[in-house]
Structure formats: C-alpha cells, structure tokens
Backbone of each chain as ProteinMPNN parsed JSONL, in Angstrom:
{"seq_chain_A": "MAKRPPIGNRIRELREQHGNLSQAALAEAIGVTRQTVIAIEQGRYSPSLESAFRISRVFGVGLEDVFSWLEPQDS", "coords_chain_A": {"N_chain_A": [[-9.238, -9.755, -8.921], [-8.834, -6.923, -10.335], [-12.118, -4.286, -10.84], [-13.592, -4.072, -13.43], [-13.629, -0.71, -14.945], [-16.611, 1.175, -16.075], [-16.8, 1.511, -18.823], [-16.518, 2.221, -22.557], [-14.053, 1.78, -25.341], [-13.266, 3.131, -28.677], [-11.105, 2.668, -29.349], [-9.275, 0.952, -30.556], [-10.241, 0.271, -32.991], [-10.75, 2.909, -34.42], [-8.189, 3.146, -34.438], [-7.282, 1.423, -36.57], [-8.327, 2.495, -38.542], [-7.186, 5.023, -38.702], [-4.943, 4.634, -40.616], [-3.946, 2.116, -39.47], [-2.473, 3.1, -37.111], [-0.048, 2.556, -34.37], [-0.083, 1.226, -31.77], [2.187, 2.358, -30.103], [2.862, 4.691, -31.154], [0.583, 6.153, -30.948], [0.589, 6.19, -28.245], [3.009, 7.504, -27.807], [2.041, 10.093, -29.247], [0.385, 10.887, -27.379], [1.333, 11.422, -24.713], [1.798, 9.355, -23.112], [3.119, 5.997, -21.64], [3.52, 2.772, -24.203], [2.335, 0.223, -22.499], [0.166, 1.551, -20.939], [-1.538, 2.634, -23.075], [-2.523, 0.323, -24.517], [-3.628, -0.941, -21.913], [-5.687, 0.819, -21.485], [-7.09, 0.438, -23.586], [-7.98, -2.048, -23.595], [-9.945, -1.777, -21.629], [-8.939, -1.916, -18.93], [-8.205, 0.289, -17.639], [-9.148, 3.412, -17.093], [-8.287, 6.383, -18.782], [-6.917, 9.839, -17.416], [-8.786, 12.878, -17.935], [-7.396, 14.623, -19.513], [-6.051, 13.209, -21.021], [-7.597, 11.716, -22.073], [-8.961, 13.434, -23.792], [-6.754, 13.824, -25.096], [-6.292, 11.762, -26.773], [-8.597, 11.951, -28.281], [-8.578, 14.142, -29.713], [-6.277, 12.906, -31.311], [-7.364, 11.582, -33.148], [-8.948, 12.942, -34.025], [-11.931, 13.196, -33.745], [-14.913, 13.66, -31.783], [-15.106, 13.286, -28.138], [-16.568, 11.665, -27.117], [-17.138, 9.887, -29.259], [-14.736, 8.436, -28.571], [-14.726, 7.518, -26.516], [-17.73, 5.683, -24.153], [-20.386, 5.181, -22.408], [-20.904, 2.608, -20.258], [-23.564, 1.043, -20.054], [-25.035, -0.804, -16.917], [-25.599, -4.183, -16.76], [-28.815, -6.151, -16.056], [-28.428, -8.532, -14.434]], "CA_chain_A": [[-8.702, -8.861, -10.221], [-9.408, -4.828, -10.469], [-13.172, -4.17, -11.491], [-13.201, -2.967, -14.828], [-14.28, 0.54, -15.151], [-17.828, 0.728, -17.119], [-16.117, 2.472, -20.083], [-16.005, 1.6, -23.47], [-14.112, 3.096, -26.337], [-13.558, 2.326, -29.983], [-9.686, 3.484, -29.686], [-8.364, -0.102, -31.732], [-11.089, 0.405, -34.654], [-9.974, 4.18, -34.725], [-6.544, 3.053, -34.75], [-7.665, 0.766, -37.859], [-8.687, 3.656, -39.132], [-5.751, 5.78, -39.495], [-3.838, 3.852, -41.315], [-3.35, 1.257, -38.633], [-1.395, 3.396, -36.491], [0.203, 1.36, -33.988], [0.094, 1.458, -30.115], [3.045, 2.899, -29.531], [2.736, 5.972, -32.037], [-0.431, 6.959, -30.333], [1.2, 6.391, -26.912], [4.089, 8.941, -28.172], [1.597, 10.972, -29.632], [-0.58, 11.628, -26.127], [2.227, 11.361, -23.909], [2.034, 7.721, -21.78], [3.9, 4.578, -22.374], [2.758, 1.927, -24.809], [1.332, -0.002, -21.97], [-0.868, 2.396, -20.525], [-2.673, 2.656, -24.095], [-2.924, -0.884, -24.161], [-4.296, -0.765, -20.892], [-6.957, 2.021, -21.618], [-7.483, 0.407, -24.879], [-8.668, -3.021, -23.174], [-10.861, -1.409, -20.549], [-8.597, -2.284, -17.799], [-8.059, 1.69, -16.934], [-9.727, 4.509, -17.229], [-7.963, 7.252, -19.015], [-7.358, 11.064, -17.184], [-9.648, 13.62, -19.144], [-6.691, 15.239, -20.28], [-5.632, 12.161, -22.239], [-8.963, 11.03, -23.149], [-9.011, 14.613, -25.109], [-5.847, 14.197, -26.37], [-6.346, 10.53, -27.786], [-9.489, 11.74, -29.22], [-7.913, 15.065, -30.703], [-5.368, 12.376, -32.269], [-8.226, 10.792, -34.059], [-9.759, 14.203, -34.964], [-13.096, 13.374, -33.242], [-15.229, 14.273, -30.315], [-14.609, 12.344, -26.849], [-18.032, 10.464, -27.179], [-16.895, 9.093, -30.16], [-13.858, 7.572, -28.61], [-15.522, 6.358, -25.154], [-18.825, 5.419, -24.144], [-20.416, 4.809, -20.756], [-21.478, 1.195, -20.346], [-24.823, 0.999, -18.801], [-24.859, -2.234, -15.753], [-26.88, -4.863, -17.33], [-29.013, -6.698, -14.951], [-28.223, -10.5, -13.813]], "C_chain_A": [[-9.651, -7.832, -10.647], [-10.581, -5.006, -11.098], [-12.742, -3.269, -12.314], [-14.23, -2.031, -14.837], [-15.31, 0.261, -16.166], [-18.109, 1.599, -18.232], [-15.741, 1.807, -20.991], [-15.123, 2.373, -23.87], [-13.935, 2.05, -27.806], [-11.784, 2.87, -30.493], [-9.067, 2.323, -30.995], [-9.376, 0.385, -33.272], [-10.56, 1.832, -35.05], [-8.546, 3.999, -34.857], [-6.318, 2.355, -36.724], [-7.901, 1.95, -38.909], [-7.56, 4.651, -39.919], [-5.233, 4.834, -39.938], [-3.376, 2.646, -40.665], [-2.37, 1.701, -37.697], [-1.222, 2.411, -35.151], [0.248, 1.831, -32.504], [0.907, 2.361, -29.84], [3.542, 4.182, -30.228], [1.7, 6.654, -31.207], [0.037, 6.996, -28.897], [2.41, 7.241, -27.083], [3.201, 9.826, -28.438], [0.649, 11.682, -28.424], [0.295, 11.495, -24.707], [2.396, 10.107, -22.889], [2.679, 6.936, -22.378], [2.839, 3.492, -22.931], [1.625, 0.762, -23.873], [0.228, 0.199, -21.338], [-2.329, 2.396, -21.955], [-2.856, 1.228, -24.265], [-3.897, -1.607, -23.068], [-5.678, 0.209, -21.038], [-7.581, 1.056, -22.903], [-8.49, -1.0, -24.823], [-9.206, -3.136, -21.561], [-10.53, -1.689, -19.578], [-8.233, -0.628, -16.81], [-8.376, 2.481, -17.457], [-8.838, 5.986, -17.47], [-7.989, 8.524, -18.323], [-8.181, 11.572, -18.382], [-8.696, 14.088, -19.817], [-6.092, 14.223, -21.6], [-6.614, 11.637, -22.723], [-9.031, 12.171, -24.404], [-7.825, 14.137, -26.087], [-5.948, 12.994, -27.227], [-7.858, 11.045, -28.601], [-9.418, 13.219, -30.397], [-6.696, 14.312, -31.949], [-6.106, 11.667, -33.542], [-8.945, 11.896, -35.176], [-11.433, 13.808, -34.749], [-13.392, 13.57, -31.807], [-14.851, 13.234, -29.223], [-15.653, 11.431, -27.101], [-17.761, 9.948, -28.353], [-15.798, 8.121, -30.061], [-14.303, 6.824, -27.842], [-17.002, 6.786, -24.679], [-19.056, 5.034, -22.902], [-21.248, 3.864, -21.027], [-22.6, 0.998, -19.078], [-24.832, -0.521, -17.948], [-26.152, -3.202, -16.784], [-27.56, -6.016, -16.112], [-29.042, -7.979, -15.043], [-29.641, -10.692, -13.943]], "O_chain_A": [[-10.788, -7.863, -11.118], [-10.515, -5.829, -12.01], [-12.022, -2.272, -12.254], [-15.429, -2.297, -14.766], [-15.153, -0.619, -17.013], [-19.133, 2.205, -18.551], [-14.898, 0.921, -20.848], [-14.962, 3.467, -23.329], [-14.249, 0.878, -28.016], [-11.396, 3.288, -31.584], [-8.563, 2.682, -32.059], [-8.95, 0.758, -34.365], [-9.894, 1.877, -36.085], [-7.841, 4.827, -35.435], [-5.58, 2.686, -37.651], [-7.483, 1.976, -40.067], [-7.25, 4.898, -41.084], [-5.143, 3.956, -39.08], [-2.431, 2.061, -41.195], [-1.457, 0.938, -37.382], [-2.1, 1.595, -34.873], [0.694, 2.951, -32.253], [0.432, 3.342, -29.266], [4.603, 4.685, -29.86], [1.983, 7.768, -30.767], [-0.214, 8.063, -28.339], [2.718, 7.734, -25.998], [3.46, 10.794, -27.723], [0.246, 12.841, -28.522], [-0.326, 11.487, -23.644], [3.191, 10.119, -21.95], [2.89, 7.037, -23.586], [1.725, 3.273, -22.456], [0.498, 0.457, -24.261], [-0.622, -0.667, -21.128], [-3.543, 2.232, -21.836], [-4.027, 1.093, -23.91], [-4.682, -2.535, -23.265], [-6.678, -0.107, -20.392], [-8.806, 1.125, -23.01], [-9.441, -1.19, -25.581], [-9.053, -3.989, -20.687], [-11.461, -1.881, -18.796], [-8.068, -0.544, -15.593], [-7.94, 2.53, -18.608], [-8.675, 6.713, -16.49], [-9.169, 8.877, -18.333], [-8.305, 11.009, -19.47], [-8.967, 14.076, -21.018], [-5.813, 14.515, -22.763], [-6.563, 11.07, -23.814], [-9.122, 11.918, -25.605], [-7.825, 14.06, -27.316], [-5.701, 13.148, -28.423], [-8.158, 10.386, -29.596], [-9.974, 13.334, -31.489], [-6.324, 14.814, -33.009], [-5.593, 11.308, -34.602], [-9.292, 11.854, -36.357], [-12.187, 14.16, -35.658], [-12.589, 13.64, -30.876], [-14.205, 12.265, -29.622], [-15.326, 10.263, -27.311], [-18.671, 9.129, -28.481], [-15.624, 7.216, -30.879], [-14.417, 5.62, -28.075], [-17.429, 7.937, -24.772], [-18.144, 4.57, -22.218], [-22.188, 3.99, -21.811], [-22.548, 0.874, -17.854], [-24.543, -1.457, -18.693], [-27.218, -2.851, -17.29], [-26.8, -6.641, -15.371], [-29.8, -8.509, -15.855], [-30.143, -11.784, -13.68]]}, "seq_chain_B": "MTTYFRSDFIASLISILAGVIILGAYLGLWWHPPETGMILYWRVGVAVALIVVAMICVGIFLGVANRKAPQSDEREALVALYAMRNTCYAYAGGVAFTFLHAFDGLGVMDVAHAMIGIIVFAEAVRVISLAWYLSRGI", "coords_chain_B": {"N_chain_B": [[7.075, 1.352, -20.266], [7.921, 4.043, -17.966], [11.419, 5.329, -17.607], [12.002, 6.115, -15.082], [10.248, 4.449, -13.477], [10.698, 1.733, -14.113], [13.898, 2.384, -13.382], [13.182, 2.912, -10.524], [11.865, 0.577, -9.871], [13.879, -1.463, -9.924], [15.82, -0.554, -8.013], [14.534, -1.212, -5.512], [14.338, -3.891, -5.885], [17.015, -4.091, -5.446], [17.475, -2.895, -3.195], [15.686, -4.695, -1.096], [17.52, -6.825, -1.839], [19.887, -6.473, -0.925], [19.321, -6.284, 1.982], [18.51, -8.619, 2.561], [20.79, -9.787, 2.698], [22.406, -8.844, 4.781], [20.858, -9.54, 6.63], [21.197, -12.57, 6.581], [22.909, -12.904, 7.085], [23.646, -12.278, 10.033], [21.674, -13.676, 11.3], [23.123, -15.868, 10.929], [23.282, -17.343, 8.618], [24.934, -17.247, 6.302], [28.181, -15.176, 6.147], [28.935, -13.471, 8.947], [27.298, -12.478, 12.454], [27.172, -9.471, 12.964], [29.623, -7.538, 15.258], [29.491, -5.483, 16.973], [27.704, -2.593, 17.087], [29.329, -0.568, 15.368], [29.846, -2.096, 13.336], [27.706, -2.858, 12.233], [26.428, -0.694, 11.338], [28.593, 0.595, 9.335], [27.797, -1.451, 7.619], [25.629, -1.343, 6.565], [25.622, 1.294, 5.979], [27.453, 0.691, 4.045], [25.732, -0.657, 1.902], [23.678, 0.925, 1.512], [25.23, 2.87, 0.47], [26.275, 1.676, -2.186], [23.552, 0.953, -3.326], [22.412, 3.202, -4.049], [24.821, 3.981, -6.005], [24.117, 1.991, -7.452], [21.787, 2.654, -8.638], [21.918, 4.693, -9.897], [23.395, 4.021, -11.868], [21.852, 1.992, -13.204], [19.626, 3.923, -13.959], [20.659, 5.409, -15.91], [21.7, 3.796, -17.655], [19.38, 2.619, -18.329], [17.776, 5.198, -19.045], [19.162, 5.52, -21.487], [19.395, 3.024, -23.089], [16.498, 2.99, -24.043], [15.369, 5.419, -25.371], [13.368, 6.795, -26.353], [11.094, 6.052, -24.415], [8.449, 7.802, -22.376], [8.502, 10.351, -19.999], [6.981, 11.012, -18.135], [4.075, 9.199, -16.552], [0.818, 8.584, -16.521], [-0.771, 6.304, -15.948], [1.153, 4.698, -14.411], [1.959, 6.552, -12.043], [-0.363, 6.154, -10.568], [-0.34, 3.523, -10.037], [2.103, 3.667, -8.582], [1.358, 5.045, -6.419], [-0.586, 3.839, -5.515], [0.614, 1.333, -4.237], [2.631, 2.651, -2.762], [1.024, 3.05, -0.905], [0.101, 0.937, 0.129], [3.15, 0.02, 0.797], [3.569, 1.834, 3.116], [1.256, 0.568, 4.566], [2.671, -1.568, 5.47], [4.709, -1.137, 6.891], [3.981, -0.184, 8.664], [2.732, -1.836, 9.95], [4.854, -3.639, 10.622], [5.893, -1.841, 12.59], [4.709, -1.973, 14.675], [4.572, -4.536, 15.335], [7.124, -5.085, 16.275], [6.987, -3.187, 18.293], [5.472, -4.527, 19.771], [7.08, -6.775, 20.705], [8.699, -5.368, 22.191], [9.506, -5.664, 24.67], [10.199, -8.472, 25.077], [12.774, -9.527, 25.731], [14.436, -8.559, 24.06], [17.394, -7.213, 22.394], [19.162, -4.71, 21.682], [20.629, -5.48, 19.421], [19.142, -6.83, 18.213], [16.838, -5.317, 17.619], [17.493, -3.417, 15.873], [18.125, -5.289, 14.073], [15.55, -6.066, 13.407], [14.463, -3.8, 12.474], [15.579, -3.589, 10.663], [14.793, -5.948, 8.726], [12.133, -4.76, 8.381], [12.145, -3.1, 6.921], [13.009, -4.363, 4.603], [10.437, -6.038, 4.261], [9.061, -4.255, 3.522], [9.464, -3.313, 1.242], [9.433, -5.495, -0.215], [6.794, -5.998, -0.264], [5.987, -3.636, -1.655], [7.292, -3.794, -3.889], [6.075, -5.939, -4.953], [3.419, -5.164, -4.974], [3.842, -2.782, -6.942], [4.077, -4.818, -9.708], [1.587, -6.164, -9.415], [-0.413, -4.584, -9.431], [0.554, -3.534, -11.798], [0.012, -5.03, -14.097], [-2.336, -6.074, -13.333], [-4.437, -4.031, -13.397], [-5.762, -0.866, -12.027]], "CA_chain_B": [[7.406, 1.657, -19.045], [9.14, 4.936, -17.826], [12.796, 4.856, -16.971], [11.545, 6.308, -13.886], [9.197, 3.388, -13.3], [12.209, 0.877, -14.173], [14.887, 1.994, -12.508], [12.47, 2.945, -9.042], [11.394, -0.966, -9.298], [15.284, -2.075, -9.492], [16.007, -0.014, -6.997], [13.979, -2.208, -4.531], [15.077, -5.192, -5.761], [18.701, -4.082, -5.127], [17.398, -2.962, -1.673], [15.51, -5.901, -1.083], [18.787, -8.254, -1.826], [21.109, -5.876, 0.324], [18.536, -6.186, 3.639], [18.738, -10.15, 2.907], [22.139, -10.545, 3.111], [22.385, -8.612, 6.147], [19.928, -10.313, 7.455], [21.038, -13.55, 6.735], [24.941, -12.635, 8.301], [22.453, -11.723, 11.596], [20.975, -15.35, 11.249], [24.296, -16.834, 10.789], [23.283, -18.19, 7.447], [26.694, -16.663, 6.017], [28.82, -14.272, 6.549], [28.806, -13.555, 10.301], [26.782, -11.394, 12.685], [28.182, -7.67, 13.469], [29.928, -7.76, 16.501], [29.472, -4.109, 16.842], [26.875, -1.585, 16.185], [29.302, 0.13, 14.66], [30.266, -2.987, 12.094], [26.368, -3.225, 11.928], [26.462, 0.98, 10.832], [29.246, 0.279, 7.975], [27.277, -2.762, 6.283], [24.073, -0.622, 6.332], [25.672, 2.459, 5.103], [28.219, 0.406, 2.638], [24.533, -1.566, 1.359], [23.249, 1.724, 0.989], [25.709, 3.406, -0.842], [26.116, 0.468, -3.248], [22.318, 0.839, -3.74], [22.505, 4.375, -4.533], [25.529, 3.998, -6.93], [23.298, 0.936, -8.783], [20.393, 2.863, -9.149], [22.331, 5.833, -10.533], [24.335, 3.15, -13.33], [20.674, 1.659, -14.166], [18.878, 4.863, -14.461], [22.057, 5.876, -16.796], [21.662, 2.556, -18.614], [18.066, 2.743, -19.049], [17.781, 6.285, -20.304], [20.433, 5.541, -23.226], [18.694, 2.388, -24.34], [15.633, 3.661, -23.722], [15.416, 6.91, -25.348], [12.041, 7.409, -26.6], [10.27, 6.31, -23.362], [8.055, 9.048, -21.637], [9.417, 11.056, -19.131], [6.125, 10.122, -16.432], [3.052, 8.333, -17.318], [-0.505, 8.981, -15.248], [-1.19, 5.425, -14.969], [2.273, 4.419, -13.793], [1.726, 7.344, -11.455], [-1.144, 5.765, -9.593], [0.237, 2.172, -9.679], [3.112, 4.015, -7.229], [0.795, 5.919, -5.57], [-1.018, 2.607, -4.589], [1.979, 0.643, -3.94], [3.414, 3.091, -1.594], [-0.42, 2.765, 0.331], [0.793, -0.438, 0.423], [4.19, 0.04, 1.752], [2.97, 2.374, 4.432], [0.51, -0.295, 5.795], [3.768, -3.163, 5.844], [5.87, -0.387, 7.908], [2.761, 0.357, 9.974], [2.413, -3.326, 10.538], [6.346, -3.911, 11.097], [6.756, -1.398, 13.745], [3.196, -2.39, 15.704], [4.55, -5.311, 15.545], [7.901, -5.139, 17.079], [6.801, -3.015, 19.549], [4.23, -5.264, 21.223], [7.883, -7.937, 21.21], [9.768, -4.937, 22.512], [9.859, -6.134, 25.651], [10.708, -9.702, 25.333], [13.953, -9.726, 25.821], [14.958, -8.199, 22.493], [18.513, -6.58, 22.571], [19.565, -3.749, 20.788], [20.867, -5.71, 18.018], [18.209, -7.994, 17.533], [15.854, -4.396, 17.375], [18.373, -2.673, 14.725], [17.751, -6.086, 13.019], [13.949, -5.916, 13.258], [13.975, -2.322, 11.593], [16.111, -3.646, 8.943], [14.014, -6.657, 8.679], [10.663, -4.157, 8.222], [12.366, -2.494, 5.755], [12.961, -5.729, 3.67], [9.63, -6.54, 3.988], [8.203, -3.167, 3.286], [9.836, -3.117, 0.289], [9.113, -6.72, -1.049], [5.381, -5.611, -0.802], [6.291, -2.452, -2.704], [7.909, -4.556, -5.453], [4.534, -7.218, -5.535], [1.827, -4.525, -5.653], [3.402, -2.604, -8.533], [3.768, -5.655, -10.422], [0.76, -6.546, -9.48], [-1.325, -3.412, -10.097], [0.347, -2.813, -13.21], [-0.552, -6.109, -14.891], [-3.936, -6.194, -13.066], [-5.424, -2.954, -13.901], [-6.541, -0.484, -10.97]], "C_chain_B": [[8.259, 2.864, -18.932], [10.544, 4.583, -17.299], [12.909, 4.942, -15.693], [11.248, 5.161, -13.092], [10.211, 2.13, -12.897], [13.118, 0.812, -12.967], [14.29, 2.218, -10.572], [12.372, 0.954, -8.869], [12.941, -1.658, -9.065], [15.566, -2.181, -8.273], [15.762, -0.961, -5.353], [13.831, -3.131, -4.249], [16.518, -5.627, -4.83], [18.614, -3.88, -3.08], [17.231, -4.302, -0.998], [16.906, -7.133, -0.358], [19.918, -7.782, -0.878], [20.901, -6.228, 1.766], [18.772, -8.335, 3.624], [19.829, -10.886, 3.323], [22.351, -9.835, 4.418], [21.714, -9.108, 6.795], [20.537, -11.554, 7.832], [22.512, -13.901, 7.52], [24.023, -12.558, 9.69], [22.468, -12.982, 12.083], [21.737, -16.211, 11.283], [24.228, -17.725, 9.68], [24.102, -18.595, 6.353], [27.023, -15.274, 6.64], [29.021, -14.764, 8.174], [27.88, -12.096, 11.008], [27.664, -10.127, 12.935], [28.499, -7.815, 14.97], [29.535, -6.78, 17.201], [28.313, -3.422, 16.308], [27.058, -0.896, 15.249], [29.715, -0.481, 13.455], [28.73, -2.48, 11.76], [26.289, -1.681, 11.126], [27.232, 0.923, 9.547], [28.503, -0.79, 7.431], [26.156, -2.056, 6.004], [24.467, 0.817, 5.887], [26.626, 2.209, 3.949], [26.842, -0.073, 1.44], [24.209, 0.414, 0.784], [23.765, 3.035, -0.349], [25.596, 2.875, -2.139], [24.42, 0.82, -3.609], [21.692, 2.268, -4.478], [23.473, 4.693, -5.725], [24.876, 2.956, -8.05], [22.45, 1.63, -9.006], [20.762, 4.589, -10.277], [22.89, 5.107, -12.185], [22.788, 2.901, -14.279], [19.953, 2.538, -14.605], [19.555, 5.426, -15.607], [21.385, 5.088, -18.252], [20.346, 2.679, -19.366], [17.184, 3.86, -20.139], [18.457, 6.654, -21.453], [19.604, 5.098, -23.944], [17.143, 2.718, -24.275], [14.785, 5.158, -23.882], [14.08, 7.692, -25.679], [10.712, 7.133, -25.431], [9.849, 7.6, -23.19], [8.752, 9.287, -20.582], [8.169, 10.608, -17.187], [4.926, 9.614, -17.875], [1.661, 8.329, -16.392], [-0.599, 7.234, -14.622], [0.24, 4.455, -13.868], [2.351, 5.388, -12.641], [0.895, 6.709, -9.995], [-0.67, 4.284, -9.176], [0.958, 2.632, -8.19], [2.59, 4.513, -6.194], [-0.153, 4.531, -4.425], [-0.361, 1.819, -3.92], [2.556, 1.282, -2.699], [1.992, 3.048, -0.334], [-0.024, 1.619, 1.249], [1.51, -1.251, 1.773], [3.849, 0.602, 3.202], [2.475, 1.373, 5.401], [1.74, -1.477, 6.348], [4.465, -2.315, 6.872], [5.462, -0.283, 9.051], [3.159, -1.099, 10.623], [3.92, -3.671, 11.308], [6.328, -3.29, 12.674], [5.537, -1.696, 14.799], [4.003, -3.89, 16.005], [6.064, -5.818, 16.429], [8.038, -4.653, 17.955], [6.263, -3.847, 20.419], [5.816, -6.536, 21.258], [9.09, -6.885, 21.779], [10.404, -4.948, 23.898], [10.317, -7.787, 26.147], [11.617, -10.453, 25.265], [14.83, -9.45, 24.812], [16.219, -7.521, 23.323], [18.465, -5.092, 21.926], [20.195, -4.548, 19.166], [19.879, -6.481, 16.975], [17.106, -6.432, 17.251], [16.238, -4.075, 16.39], [17.78, -3.585, 13.813], [16.144, -6.066, 12.328], [13.636, -4.793, 12.307], [14.576, -2.715, 10.324], [14.839, -4.803, 8.164], [12.447, -5.968, 7.947], [10.928, -3.55, 7.032], [12.398, -3.284, 4.423], [11.59, -5.685, 3.469], [8.35, -5.571, 2.936], [8.098, -3.154, 1.294], [9.319, -4.135, -0.827], [7.634, -6.344, -1.27], [5.254, -4.393, -1.781], [6.448, -3.235, -4.187], [6.313, -5.399, -6.189], [3.584, -6.188, -5.758], [2.513, -3.517, -6.687], [3.65, -3.538, -9.602], [2.553, -6.31, -10.873], [-0.386, -5.673, -9.992], [-0.815, -2.937, -11.606], [0.098, -3.667, -14.368], [-1.975, -6.159, -14.569], [-4.676, -5.105, -13.449], [-5.671, -2.57, -12.129], [-8.017, 0.333, -11.424]], "O_chain_B": [[9.266, 2.914, -19.639], [10.724, 3.585, -16.602], [13.637, 4.198, -15.037], [11.925, 4.889, -12.1], [10.448, 1.684, -11.774], [13.257, -0.01, -12.061], [14.898, 1.758, -9.606], [12.762, 0.284, -7.912], [13.133, -2.343, -8.061], [15.628, -3.166, -7.538], [16.556, -1.228, -4.45], [13.444, -3.608, -3.182], [16.93, -6.546, -4.122], [19.249, -4.375, -2.149], [18.135, -4.954, -0.475], [17.153, -7.773, 0.664], [20.675, -8.504, -0.228], [21.786, -6.43, 2.598], [19.112, -9.056, 4.562], [19.974, -11.949, 3.927], [22.501, -10.674, 5.305], [22.109, -9.128, 7.961], [20.58, -11.872, 9.02], [22.94, -14.813, 8.227], [24.295, -13.628, 10.235], [23.102, -13.375, 13.062], [21.388, -17.347, 11.603], [24.923, -18.74, 9.636], [24.134, -19.634, 5.693], [26.359, -14.534, 7.367], [29.194, -15.909, 8.591], [27.749, -11.015, 10.433], [28.889, -10.138, 13.065], [27.65, -8.185, 15.781], [29.117, -7.136, 18.302], [27.944, -3.638, 15.154], [26.235, -0.475, 14.436], [29.974, 0.244, 12.494], [28.664, -1.596, 10.907], [25.966, -1.867, 9.953], [26.565, 1.204, 8.552], [28.915, -0.927, 6.279], [25.696, -2.313, 4.891], [23.566, 1.512, 5.417], [26.78, 3.026, 3.04], [26.989, 0.163, 0.24], [24.607, 0.888, -0.28], [23.269, 3.651, -1.292], [24.986, 3.412, -3.064], [24.435, 0.942, -4.834], [20.741, 2.333, -5.257], [23.11, 5.588, -6.487], [25.068, 3.062, -9.261], [21.975, 1.2, -10.057], [20.054, 5.246, -11.04], [22.77, 5.612, -13.301], [22.521, 3.302, -15.412], [19.431, 2.278, -15.689], [18.793, 6.018, -16.371], [20.876, 5.485, -19.3], [20.183, 2.8, -20.58], [16.498, 3.753, -21.156], [18.409, 7.658, -22.164], [19.029, 5.638, -24.889], [16.852, 2.097, -25.298], [14.028, 5.776, -23.133], [13.792, 8.85, -25.376], [9.644, 7.744, -25.46], [10.507, 8.541, -23.635], [9.609, 8.491, -20.196], [8.365, 10.244, -16.028], [4.863, 9.614, -19.104], [1.882, 7.86, -15.275], [-0.54, 6.879, -13.445], [0.083, 3.776, -12.854], [3.168, 4.844, -11.898], [1.285, 6.738, -8.828], [-0.656, 3.967, -7.987], [0.64, 2.233, -7.069], [3.157, 4.505, -5.101], [-0.275, 4.39, -3.209], [-0.821, 1.548, -2.811], [2.918, 0.614, -1.73], [2.132, 3.023, 0.889], [0.11, 1.437, 2.459], [1.27, -2.034, 2.691], [3.863, -0.074, 4.23], [2.878, 1.189, 6.549], [1.678, -2.095, 7.411], [4.841, -2.962, 7.85], [6.053, -0.266, 10.131], [3.804, -1.289, 11.655], [3.973, -3.931, 12.511], [6.62, -3.921, 13.689], [5.862, -1.485, 15.968], [3.904, -4.267, 17.172], [6.055, -6.824, 17.139], [8.888, -5.051, 18.752], [6.516, -3.91, 21.622], [5.533, -7.411, 22.077], [10.247, -7.297, 21.869], [11.47, -4.431, 24.231], [10.664, -8.156, 27.269], [11.622, -11.635, 24.919], [15.9, -10.045, 24.688], [16.191, -7.302, 24.534], [17.37, -4.544, 21.806], [20.102, -4.051, 18.043], [19.801, -6.669, 15.761], [16.392, -6.727, 16.292], [15.416, -4.332, 15.511], [17.065, -3.179, 12.897], [15.761, -6.056, 11.158], [12.716, -4.83, 11.49], [14.24, -2.332, 9.203], [14.137, -4.464, 7.211], [11.779, -6.602, 7.13], [10.073, -3.448, 6.152], [11.897, -2.893, 3.368], [11.324, -5.238, 2.353], [7.425, -5.849, 2.173], [7.184, -3.048, 0.476], [8.914, -3.838, -1.951], [7.219, -6.366, -2.429], [4.36, -4.343, -2.626], [5.799, -3.164, -5.23], [5.77, -5.422, -7.294], [2.884, -6.295, -6.765], [1.681, -3.261, -7.558], [3.402, -3.011, -10.687], [2.297, -6.815, -11.966], [-1.173, -6.041, -10.863], [-1.449, -2.236, -12.394], [-0.024, -3.191, -15.496], [-2.796, -6.28, -15.478], [-5.773, -5.402, -13.922], [-5.752, -3.389, -11.214], [-8.798, 0.724, -10.557]]}, "name": "protein", "num_of_chains": 2, "seq": "MAKRPPIGNRIRELREQHGNLSQAALAEAIGVTRQTVIAIEQGRYSPSLESAFRISRVFGVGLEDVFSWLEPQDSMTTYFRSDFIASLISILAGVIILGAYLGLWWHPPETGMILYWRVGVAVALIVVAMICVGIFLGVANRKAPQSDEREALVALYAMRNTCYAYAGGVAFTFLHAFDGLGVMDVAHAMIGIIVFAEAVRVISLAWYLSRGI"}
C-alpha cells in the first residue's frame, strides 16, 4: 500500500461544524471529485497547494487550521 | 470520477477486448487466423473504428448521466500519469521481448500479432494501474 503522507487534516470536523457540509458539496466547491475529497479526508492523498487553499477558504479558516504536519514518531 | 477518466478507462477495456478477440482468432481459439496481411489490417482497422465509436457513445452517455461531475480532477490526473508510466514500462518490455525473439523463426504474421499482444498487455497494465492507484492512493 502507498505510504501515507505525513499530513493530518480536520476536514471532517470542519464539515460537521459547517452544517454537516457533504463531501460532494465540498468537492463541487473546490472543483474536484468526491472520491478525491474522501482520499484527502482519510489522509490517503495530499492535495495540491491550490486545492488546500480552496478548502481552507470554503471553511473560512487559515491553511494551518485545516492541515497540519505530523511529526514522525520514534519507534 | 470525471467523465474523461471513466470513458478513458472503458476505452482501455474495449481495446483489450478487441485485442483478445484478434489474438484468439490468430491462436485458433475461435473464428479463424487471418490468411493475409490485408485481412489482418481490416480486422485491426474495424476494431479501431469500433473502439472510437464506442468511446464517443460512452463519453456522451456518461456526460449526460453525470452532468455534475467536474471536468478535471488533480488526483485522477496524477493517477493517469502514474498509470501511463507503468504502461510505458509494459510497452518497453514487450518490444524488448519481441526483439529478443525476432530471429527465432518468427514470421511476419507472428510479429504483427506480437505487436497486438504488446498493446493488449500494456493496456491491461494501464487498467490495473488506474484501478490500483485510484483505490490505494498515490
């Protein structure tokens, strides 16, 4: 399986805070498919900088309020 | 999924099917092997024409049935790029394999069908890659 990018996100939480915005509605707002929103939300895909900005603008927050860098944990 | 991605995927499946039918006829599994090069050209030509017509029909149908789908998608574009890379590997491998066996008494009809086999193999690699990267992540 592809290695997950070390980027976390709060998209699900923000969607719920914005009146349970559906994944399809978010996808339409940022101009990607619903499958891509699902992949971003599940951390299977890192969006382009443009899409990341679009997502943060939909929720009216800053980029780092949506995405965060996950520091690798020592095993 | 975008309409482009769907119709592209289906086009690959149709081309694999057409290739398998032609190769099966050559191997004597059904129909009959082409007696001359001209007959093979006709078979391939008709197959290509059918693929194009099917692609247009599928594209129109998907476009109408899925009007809300975005015109493009960054992840699908990346998936298609990765799949194309694997397809190029398959083409290169197929050509190298045919080259290595080119002097093993192959006839022109064998080489011609080997080319069709390479296309079918490469398209199969492409379809599998598209499905794999789309579902598992890139």
